KEDREN-517101 format. One record per residue: residue number from 1; residue in three letters; z, y, x of N, C-alpha, C, O, CB in turn. Coordinates in nm, 3 decimals, padded with zeros to 5 digits. Atoms other than C-alpha are relative to their C-alpha. Glycine has a CB too. Example, Ala and Ser with C-alpha at 12.3 -4.5 7.8 and 13.67 -1.06 7.14 Angstrom:
// residues 2
gulum,guti,n.up,n.north,n.east,ca.up,ca.north,ca.east,c.up,c.north,c.east,o.up,o.north,o.east,cb.up,cb.north,cb.east
1,ALA,00.000,-00.119,00.089,00.780,-00.450,01.230,00.000,00.120,00.090,00.066,00.118,00.194,00.125,00.003,-00.099;
2,SER,-00.006,-00.119,-00.082,00.714,-00.106,01.367,00.073,00.109,-00.077,00.090,00.220,-00.026,-00.142,00.046,00.041;
***
This chain:
// residues 115
gulum,guti,n.up,n.north,n.east,ca.up,ca.north,ca.east,c.up,c.north,c.east,o.up,o.north,o.east,cb.up,cb.north,cb.east
1,MET,-00.002,-00.102,-00.093,03.160,04.451,-02.124,00.063,-00.042,00.137,00.014,00.013,00.236,00.071,00.113,-00.058;
2,LEU,-00.023,-00.008,-00.145,03.358,04.319,-01.822,-00.119,-00.134,00.068,-00.151,-00.142,00.186,00.194,-00.032,00.034;
3,ILE,00.091,00.092,-00.025,03.110,04.021,-01.815,-00.109,00.045,00.085,-00.144,-00.012,00.189,-00.045,-00.048,-00.113;
4,TYR,00.110,-00.072,-00.054,02.818,04.284,-01.746,00.053,00.083,00.116,-00.014,00.108,00.216,-00.069,00.088,-00.108;
5,ARG,-00.058,-00.116,-00.149,02.998,04.505,-01.491,00.028,-00.094,00.133,00.010,-00.058,00.250,00.189,00.094,-00.038;
6,LEU,00.026,00.097,-00.131,03.056,04.160,-01.281,-00.122,-00.052,00.008,-00.144,-00.080,00.125,00.086,-00.118,00.009;
7,ALA,00.100,00.013,-00.044,02.738,04.067,-01.303,-00.095,00.088,00.103,-00.167,00.057,00.198,-00.036,-00.019,-00.088;
8,GLU,00.081,-00.106,-00.019,02.598,04.392,-01.248,00.067,00.011,00.251,00.012,00.021,00.360,00.073,00.181,-00.172;
9,GLU,-00.060,00.036,-00.175,02.857,04.355,-00.877,-00.104,-00.112,00.094,-00.170,-00.086,00.194,00.185,-00.100,-00.012;
10,VAL,00.031,00.076,-00.039,02.740,04.010,-00.833,-00.183,00.019,00.051,-00.235,-00.060,00.130,00.055,-00.086,-00.090;
11,SER,00.084,00.011,-00.024,02.396,04.139,-00.823,-00.043,00.106,00.108,-00.140,00.095,00.183,-00.046,-00.018,-00.098;
12,ALA,00.035,-00.096,-00.152,02.393,04.429,-00.568,00.073,-00.039,00.100,00.087,00.037,00.197,00.032,00.160,-00.002;
13,THR,-00.101,00.035,-00.169,02.620,04.245,-00.303,-00.131,-00.112,00.048,-00.196,-00.112,00.152,00.227,-00.116,-00.023;
14,SER,00.116,00.104,-00.056,02.366,03.935,-00.326,-00.126,00.039,00.022,-00.190,-00.045,00.085,-00.023,-00.106,-00.083;
15,SER,00.123,-00.058,-00.034,02.047,04.145,-00.303,-00.027,00.031,00.109,-00.038,00.150,00.140,-00.024,00.089,-00.053;
16,ALA,00.054,-00.043,-00.127,01.942,04.090,00.046,-00.143,00.025,00.041,-00.237,-00.042,-00.003,00.039,-00.082,00.079;
17,PRO,00.159,-00.026,-00.022,01.631,04.216,00.174,-00.091,-00.137,00.063,-00.075,-00.164,00.182,-00.014,00.137,00.119;
18,PRO,00.101,00.099,-00.065,01.378,03.926,00.248,-00.035,00.013,00.122,-00.077,00.115,00.177,-00.114,-00.006,-00.057;
19,PRO,00.007,-00.008,-00.143,01.359,03.816,00.568,-00.150,-00.025,00.097,-00.219,-00.126,00.096,00.102,-00.103,00.036;
20,THR,00.104,-00.016,-00.067,01.082,03.941,00.818,-00.033,-00.031,00.098,00.067,-00.036,00.170,-00.019,00.071,00.008;
21,GLY,00.019,00.046,-00.139,00.920,03.829,01.121,00.000,-00.117,00.036,-00.053,-00.195,-00.044,00.075,00.042,00.072;
22,LEU,00.004,00.152,00.021,00.964,03.509,01.249,00.098,-00.087,-00.036,00.114,-00.200,00.009,-00.035,-00.052,00.095;
23,ALA,-00.081,00.065,00.085,01.223,03.425,01.028,-00.095,-00.050,-00.169,-00.099,-00.163,-00.216,00.137,00.117,-00.015;
24,GLY,00.068,00.004,00.098,01.011,03.463,00.718,-00.138,-00.092,00.038,-00.168,-00.195,-00.024,-00.018,00.141,-00.043;
25,PHE,00.099,00.122,-00.046,00.721,03.287,00.879,00.032,-00.117,00.022,-00.048,-00.199,-00.023,-00.058,00.014,00.103;
26,MET,-00.072,00.161,-00.011,00.927,02.963,00.974,00.097,-00.037,-00.145,00.135,-00.152,-00.166,00.128,-00.003,00.160;
27,GLY,00.009,00.051,00.081,01.048,02.988,00.654,-00.062,-00.050,-00.125,-00.013,-00.123,-00.211,00.041,00.021,00.006;
28,THR,00.119,00.030,00.066,00.736,02.969,00.473,-00.065,-00.129,00.051,-00.075,-00.229,-00.021,-00.091,00.113,00.013;
29,TYR,00.082,00.063,-00.037,00.545,02.782,00.688,00.088,-00.153,00.054,00.022,-00.258,00.056,-00.080,00.091,00.097;
30,GLY,-00.091,00.056,-00.040,00.840,02.571,00.815,-00.028,-00.133,-00.113,-00.084,-00.241,-00.098,00.134,00.093,00.004;
31,MET,00.003,00.124,00.098,00.889,02.393,00.461,-00.154,-00.052,-00.011,-00.163,-00.129,-00.106,00.060,00.046,-00.160;
32,LEU,00.149,00.042,00.030,00.495,02.313,00.468,00.002,-00.100,00.123,-00.034,-00.218,00.114,-00.133,00.136,00.004;
33,ILE,00.010,00.115,-00.127,00.530,02.152,00.821,00.105,-00.112,-00.052,00.063,-00.225,-00.027,00.056,00.069,00.176;
34,VAL,-00.140,00.123,00.030,00.844,01.919,00.703,-00.080,-00.095,-00.108,-00.095,-00.216,-00.091,00.185,00.084,-00.092;
35,TRP,00.032,00.087,00.069,00.671,01.828,00.382,-00.151,-00.081,00.046,-00.201,-00.174,-00.019,00.008,00.062,-00.124;
36,GLY,00.129,00.061,00.000,00.330,01.751,00.563,00.088,-00.156,00.108,00.035,-00.267,00.098,-00.158,00.131,00.091;
37,LEU,-00.079,00.048,-00.044,00.602,01.562,00.788,00.060,-00.138,-00.076,00.084,-00.248,-00.026,00.068,00.099,00.019;
38,VAL,-00.071,00.142,00.079,00.746,01.322,00.514,-00.152,-00.046,-00.052,-00.164,-00.169,-00.053,00.144,00.035,-00.161;
39,ILE,00.139,00.048,00.070,00.360,01.288,00.358,-00.026,-00.115,00.107,-00.041,-00.234,00.082,-00.142,00.132,-00.013;
40,PHE,00.082,00.116,-00.095,00.250,01.122,00.694,00.089,-00.090,00.034,00.035,-00.185,00.091,-00.068,00.049,00.139;
41,ALA,-00.103,00.093,00.005,00.570,00.926,00.711,-00.025,-00.110,-00.111,-00.031,-00.224,-00.065,00.129,00.074,-00.022;
42,MET,-00.005,00.058,00.059,00.536,00.768,00.416,-00.130,-00.063,-00.020,-00.135,-00.175,-00.071,00.057,00.046,-00.068;
43,TRP,00.100,00.105,-00.049,00.169,00.680,00.492,-00.035,-00.069,00.106,-00.135,-00.140,00.101,-00.084,00.031,-00.010;
44,PHE,-00.003,00.076,-00.084,00.221,00.542,00.806,00.100,-00.109,-00.027,00.058,-00.213,00.024,00.014,00.066,00.105;
45,PHE,-00.083,00.093,00.040,00.541,00.319,00.666,-00.044,-00.078,-00.114,-00.017,-00.197,-00.129,00.113,00.055,-00.023;
46,MET,00.034,00.043,00.163,00.392,00.274,00.305,-00.105,-00.100,00.006,-00.097,-00.223,00.013,-00.059,00.130,-00.101;
47,PHE,00.152,00.004,00.044,00.022,00.258,00.262,-00.088,-00.047,00.135,-00.185,-00.122,00.126,-00.053,00.166,-00.059;
48,ARG,00.068,00.055,-00.147,-00.086,00.210,00.666,-00.014,-00.188,-00.024,-00.112,-00.259,-00.048,00.136,00.049,00.166;
49,PRO,-00.013,00.129,00.009,00.077,-00.142,00.657,-00.043,-00.084,-00.142,-00.039,-00.207,-00.148,00.133,-00.014,00.032;
50,GLN,00.081,00.099,00.099,-00.079,-00.258,00.331,-00.128,00.004,-00.030,-00.181,-00.066,-00.115,00.043,00.002,-00.115;
51,SER,00.125,00.007,-00.036,-00.402,-00.154,00.426,-00.032,-00.090,00.029,-00.113,-00.154,-00.038,-00.036,00.058,00.068;
52,LYS,-00.005,00.102,-00.106,-00.359,-00.406,00.716,00.005,-00.106,-00.063,-00.068,-00.195,-00.019,00.102,00.003,00.093;
53,LYS,-00.047,00.140,00.061,-00.259,-00.670,00.521,-00.102,00.004,-00.100,-00.047,-00.077,-00.176,00.165,-00.017,-00.064;
54,ARG,00.095,-00.036,00.114,-00.551,-00.603,00.254,-00.148,-00.044,00.116,-00.255,-00.105,00.117,00.020,00.206,-00.072;
55,LYS,00.156,00.045,-00.121,-00.805,-00.648,00.537,00.010,-00.111,00.078,-00.088,-00.161,00.133,-00.036,00.112,00.130;
56,GLU,-00.023,00.112,-00.075,-00.641,-00.921,00.699,-00.002,-00.146,-00.135,-00.002,-00.268,-00.121,00.167,00.034,00.094;
57,GLU,00.024,00.110,00.081,-00.669,-01.099,00.373,-00.126,-00.028,-00.072,-00.137,-00.130,-00.140,00.088,00.001,-00.083;
58,GLN,00.119,-00.020,00.038,-01.024,-01.010,00.273,-00.071,-00.080,00.143,-00.159,-00.165,00.127,-00.031,00.170,-00.034;
59,LYS,00.059,00.111,-00.113,-01.115,-01.172,00.639,00.043,-00.131,-00.022,-00.049,-00.213,-00.019,00.044,00.029,00.149;
60,MET,-00.032,00.153,00.046,-00.921,-01.506,00.547,-00.102,-00.022,-00.095,-00.172,-00.122,-00.080,00.152,-00.031,-00.070;
61,ARG,00.058,00.025,00.164,-01.097,-01.498,00.217,-00.200,-00.043,00.065,-00.276,-00.136,00.037,00.025,00.223,-00.143;
62,GLU,00.139,00.030,-00.008,-01.453,-01.443,00.386,-00.023,-00.137,00.126,-00.131,-00.192,00.145,-00.081,00.156,00.043;
63,ASN,00.010,00.100,-00.098,-01.384,-01.708,00.668,00.037,-00.158,-00.023,00.057,-00.242,00.065,00.077,00.048,00.099;
64,VAL,-00.070,00.135,00.029,-01.272,-02.022,00.443,-00.154,-00.055,00.012,-00.266,-00.007,-00.009,00.105,-00.025,-00.167;
65,GLN,00.151,00.079,00.019,-01.514,-02.307,00.490,00.022,-00.105,-00.069,00.129,-00.141,-00.118,-00.077,-00.051,00.128;
66,VAL,00.034,00.139,00.087,-01.644,-02.611,00.329,00.130,-00.119,00.080,00.138,-00.149,00.199,-00.215,-00.065,00.036;
67,GLY,-00.129,00.105,-00.069,-01.307,-02.878,00.374,00.095,00.035,00.031,00.181,-00.038,00.082,-00.011,-00.062,00.107;
68,ASP,-00.130,-00.015,-00.025,-01.063,-02.645,00.397,00.112,00.000,-00.111,00.098,00.047,-00.224,00.003,00.109,00.066;
69,ALA,-00.116,-00.036,00.145,-00.742,-02.659,00.182,00.047,00.104,-00.007,00.071,00.174,00.091,00.128,-00.070,-00.018;
70,ILE,-00.011,-00.147,00.013,-00.660,-02.372,00.025,00.094,-00.010,-00.136,00.117,-00.120,-00.188,-00.163,00.090,-00.014;
71,ILE,-00.094,-00.019,00.083,-00.419,-02.240,-00.248,-00.007,00.127,-00.067,00.021,00.229,-00.004,00.110,-00.017,00.059;
72,THR,00.061,-00.112,00.116,-00.527,-01.995,-00.573,00.143,00.116,-00.025,00.263,00.114,00.001,-00.050,-00.105,-00.188;
73,ILE,-00.124,-00.093,00.028,-00.331,-01.716,-00.674,00.068,-00.050,-00.134,00.169,-00.001,-00.185,-00.047,00.165,-00.015;
74,GLY,-00.038,00.072,00.147,-00.278,-01.911,-00.988,00.096,-00.128,00.067,00.164,-00.187,-00.017,-00.167,-00.069,-00.109;
75,GLY,-00.073,00.117,-00.057,-00.101,-02.190,-00.763,-00.088,-00.159,00.014,-00.051,-00.272,00.047,00.132,-00.015,-00.103;
76,VAL,00.107,00.158,00.005,-00.392,-02.465,-00.786,-00.044,-00.031,00.160,-00.109,00.043,00.234,-00.186,00.029,-00.110;
77,MET,00.035,00.054,-00.168,-00.429,-02.650,-00.436,-00.125,-00.088,-00.042,-00.145,-00.161,-00.140,00.147,-00.114,00.096;
78,GLY,00.143,00.097,00.050,-00.786,-02.798,-00.402,-00.041,00.031,00.164,-00.005,00.123,00.237,-00.143,00.076,-00.166;
79,ARG,00.090,-00.040,-00.108,-01.016,-02.854,-00.103,-00.129,00.029,-00.029,-00.187,-00.030,-00.121,-00.006,-00.089,00.093;
80,VAL,00.120,-00.094,00.021,-01.332,-02.625,-00.069,-00.075,-00.133,00.001,-00.055,-00.231,00.072,-00.044,00.136,00.122;
81,ALA,00.137,00.102,-00.001,-01.652,-02.836,-00.180,-00.102,00.039,00.031,-00.176,-00.024,00.106,-00.042,-00.056,-00.106;
82,SER,00.066,-00.068,-00.079,-01.863,-02.557,-00.148,00.003,00.159,-00.071,00.076,00.199,-00.162,-00.139,-00.073,00.021;
83,ILE,-00.048,-00.157,-00.033,-01.903,-02.178,-00.121,-00.103,00.060,-00.048,-00.212,00.026,-00.003,00.027,00.050,00.156;
84,LYS,00.151,-00.129,00.070,-02.153,-01.908,-00.319,00.046,00.137,00.044,00.159,00.159,00.087,-00.021,00.019,-00.218;
85,GLU,-00.033,-00.076,-00.045,-02.173,-01.598,-00.243,00.123,00.081,-00.043,00.166,00.165,00.036,-00.088,00.039,00.009;
86,GLU,-00.094,-00.067,00.032,-01.885,-01.472,-00.459,00.096,-00.132,-00.073,00.208,-00.089,-00.102,-00.052,00.131,-00.088;
87,SER,-00.068,00.095,00.024,-01.732,-01.786,-00.577,00.006,-00.138,00.092,-00.083,-00.163,00.173,-00.034,-00.017,-00.114;
88,ILE,-00.025,00.139,-00.079,-01.604,-02.139,-00.424,00.048,-00.129,-00.132,00.113,-00.132,-00.236,00.153,00.033,00.136;
89,LEU,-00.025,00.126,00.110,-01.594,-02.467,-00.599,00.129,-00.155,00.085,00.116,-00.251,00.162,-00.217,-00.084,-00.037;
90,ILE,-00.084,00.082,-00.085,-01.290,-02.649,-00.495,00.020,-00.173,-00.057,-00.058,-00.194,-00.150,00.151,00.085,00.005;
91,GLU,-00.030,00.122,00.042,-01.181,-03.028,-00.570,00.149,-00.009,00.008,00.217,00.024,00.106,-00.071,-00.103,00.076;
92,THR,-00.147,00.010,-00.034,-00.826,-03.112,-00.679,00.052,-00.084,-00.078,00.008,-00.103,-00.191,00.076,00.117,-00.007;
93,GLY,-00.046,00.138,00.059,-00.631,-03.393,-00.767,-00.037,-00.124,00.058,-00.114,-00.124,00.155,-00.043,-00.015,-00.128;
94,PRO,00.051,00.149,-00.064,-00.675,-03.764,-00.689,-00.149,-00.034,-00.051,-00.243,-00.092,00.003,00.109,-00.136,-00.056;
95,ASP,00.114,00.006,00.085,-00.921,-03.749,-00.937,-00.134,00.044,00.022,-00.231,00.012,-00.046,00.029,00.054,-00.095;
96,ARG,00.115,-00.129,-00.037,-01.171,-03.486,-00.761,-00.050,00.086,-00.091,-00.169,00.117,-00.095,-00.125,-00.044,00.051;
97,SER,00.049,-00.072,00.119,-01.190,-03.287,-01.043,-00.034,00.143,00.022,00.055,00.227,00.038,00.098,-00.007,-00.107;
98,LYS,00.024,-00.131,-00.053,-01.377,-02.982,-00.965,00.018,00.150,-00.108,-00.001,00.151,-00.229,-00.153,-00.017,00.055;
99,VAL,-00.030,-00.073,00.079,-01.291,-02.653,-01.073,-00.081,00.160,00.053,-00.044,00.156,00.170,00.157,-00.016,-00.011;
100,ARG,00.020,-00.088,-00.027,-01.451,-02.312,-00.999,00.047,00.131,-00.010,00.079,00.186,-00.116,-00.062,-00.014,-00.017;
101,ILE,-00.097,-00.107,00.042,-01.301,-01.992,-00.863,-00.062,00.106,00.033,-00.172,00.068,00.074,00.136,00.000,00.056;
102,LYS,00.038,-00.137,-00.122,-01.393,-01.625,-00.702,00.103,-00.044,00.102,00.209,-00.105,00.107,00.036,00.196,-00.058;
103,LYS,-00.090,-00.020,-00.156,-01.304,-01.574,-00.350,00.073,00.098,-00.033,00.141,00.119,00.068,-00.081,00.041,00.150;
104,TRP,-00.150,-00.099,-00.021,-01.049,-01.293,-00.452,00.090,-00.099,-00.026,00.186,-00.097,00.051,00.034,00.143,-00.113;
105,ALA,-00.119,00.077,00.062,-00.841,-01.546,-00.614,00.055,-00.110,00.116,00.141,-00.191,00.082,-00.054,-00.084,-00.149;
106,VAL,-00.023,00.076,-00.111,-00.805,-01.732,-00.278,00.125,00.080,00.011,00.128,00.203,-00.001,-00.112,-00.007,00.123;
107,GLN,-00.143,-00.068,-00.067,-00.408,-01.678,-00.171,00.011,-00.059,00.164,00.021,00.012,00.265,00.163,-00.061,-00.104;
108,THR,-00.030,00.038,-00.130,-00.370,-01.887,00.120,-00.090,-00.105,00.043,-00.138,-00.191,-00.030,00.134,-00.041,00.013;
109,ASN,00.075,00.124,-00.030,-00.562,-02.096,00.366,00.049,-00.105,00.049,00.023,-00.089,00.168,-00.085,00.016,00.072;
110,GLU,-00.076,00.101,-00.039,-00.378,-02.414,00.444,-00.046,-00.054,00.144,00.030,-00.084,00.235,-00.006,-00.103,-00.106;
111,THR,00.022,00.043,-00.146,-00.604,-02.517,00.737,-00.059,00.076,00.146,-00.151,00.156,00.164,-00.081,-00.096,-00.020;
112,ILE,-00.036,-00.130,-00.162,-00.556,-02.359,01.114,-00.138,-00.055,00.061,-00.157,-00.173,00.091,00.193,-00.039,00.151;
113,HIS,00.141,00.019,-00.090,-00.929,-02.328,01.279,00.047,00.052,00.166,00.137,00.132,00.191,-00.153,00.122,-00.076;
114,ASP,00.022,-00.039,-00.113,-00.977,-02.295,01.640,-00.070,00.102,00.037,-00.162,00.088,00.118,-00.033,-00.074,00.049;
115,ASP,00.107,-00.105,-00.037,-01.129,-01.991,01.670,00.021,00.049,00.151,-00.055,00.134,00.199,00.010,00.132,-00.106;
***
């Protein structure tokens, strides 16, 4: 009974009217603005640099030329022997063994071009 009476007193004293006018407007839309800024900041600092890096990697893979020294994602080092639309033939080792790889498997191009 005492707990019930205390609960009534707490609910009676804490039932403030909801904010009206500008305060109510800023409470609801202010939170939406804050969440919008958080999402924009995440995009700007996380996703945008990732997409820039992906574009640079794609450009590097498209600019690979015959004779370039490359390293694949798997760590295979070799020199480009020929290029087709989606694949590259590389020569590896002193015995010039040839391996065909996909273009997306090129991690770095060690040859510097004067473009």
